[in-house]
N, C-alpha and C positions, 0 to 999 in steps of 0.2 A: 556669728552673732544672731540671736533670734530677732523676731520682729517686735521689739518692744516699743511701747508708746511711753514717752516720758515728758515731764514738765520742766522747762528751764525757767528759773526765776532770777529777777534782778530787783534791786531795791535802791531807792534814792529818797532824798528829802528836799523840801523847800519851805521857806518861811513866807507867810502872806497874811494879810488882814482881810477881813470880810465882815459883813453884817447880813442878817437874814431878813429882808424886807417883808416877807410873807409870814413871819413868825411873831408870836406875841410874848415870848419869854425873854430872858436876858440876852440871848444871842441876836436879838433884834438890834442891839447896840454894836457899834464898831469894836472889834477885838481881833486878836491874832492867834495864830497857831504855828507850830513847827509840824508840818504835815509829813508823814511817812507814806511813800507809795511803793507798792510791789506790783510787778507785772509778771505773770506766768504764761508761758506759751507751751501748750501741750501738742505733741505730734510724734510721728515716727522718727526714730533715729536714722539718719542718713548713713548707710553702711560705709560709704566711701570716706567720709570725713569723721564718722563716729559721733556726730552731734545732731541734736534737733535743730539748733541754731547756735551760732557762735555767741557765747555770753557777752563778749565785748561788743558785738553788734547790738544786742538787745539792751545792754547798758548804755550805749551811745544814744539809742533812740529814746530811752527813758530820761536820760540827762537832758536831751534837747527839749523834751516836753516840759520837764520840771523847770528849766531855765525860763520858759515863757511865763511861768507862774510865780517864780521866786521874787520876793520883795515887791509884790504888787498889791493893789487893792483888787481882789478877785472880782468884785461886783463890776469893775470897769472893763473886764475882758468879755468880748463878744461870745455869747452863749453861756456865760456864767453870771448873769444878772442876779440870780438867786443861788449863790454858791454853797449849797449844802454839800456834805461829803458825798451823798448819792449823785448829785449833779456834777461834781468834780470827777468822779469815777466815770460817768457817762461821757463827759467832755474829753477825757483822756482816751477812752475807747474810740470815740469818733475821730480823733486825730491819728490813730494808728495806721489806717490805710495809706496815708500820705508818706509813711516811712517804710511800710512792710505789707506784703501781701498776706492778709489774714483770712481770706474767704474760706479756706479749708482748715483753719487752725481753731483750736479751742483756746480762748484767751480768758485769763482771770486777772482782774485788777482789784487791788485792795488799797483803800485810802484810810489812813489813821488821822483823826483830828487830835487825839490825845493818846497816850500810851495804852489806855484801856478802852478806847472807843473807835471802832472802824466799820467800814462798809465793804462789801465784796460784790463785785459785778462779774458775772460769768456770761461770756458771749461766744 
């Protein structure tokens, strides 16, 4: 097998409420979303196991993170006092090192607030 670099992806969802205290539009008011989150980990394929990372491992990590956000008021979570989609993606990225060594990995996190609106963080 050649020295390919590939991205492994997992997706999960969570339901949560929030309001945007620093915003003057409708989203300043309390409302909720079913968020969709994708996490991609790009790296070399380990020739011995034939994977970048076991998808079940990545899925378990993402599920653990989403469980912390599911059915909550996001504004009440430390670090998410202003829970924009951008800040949610950054919060998830900051949680990853406690689950996975990412210092040499390329990570992409996508957070959808609606089926047609999302942000993407690349770190």
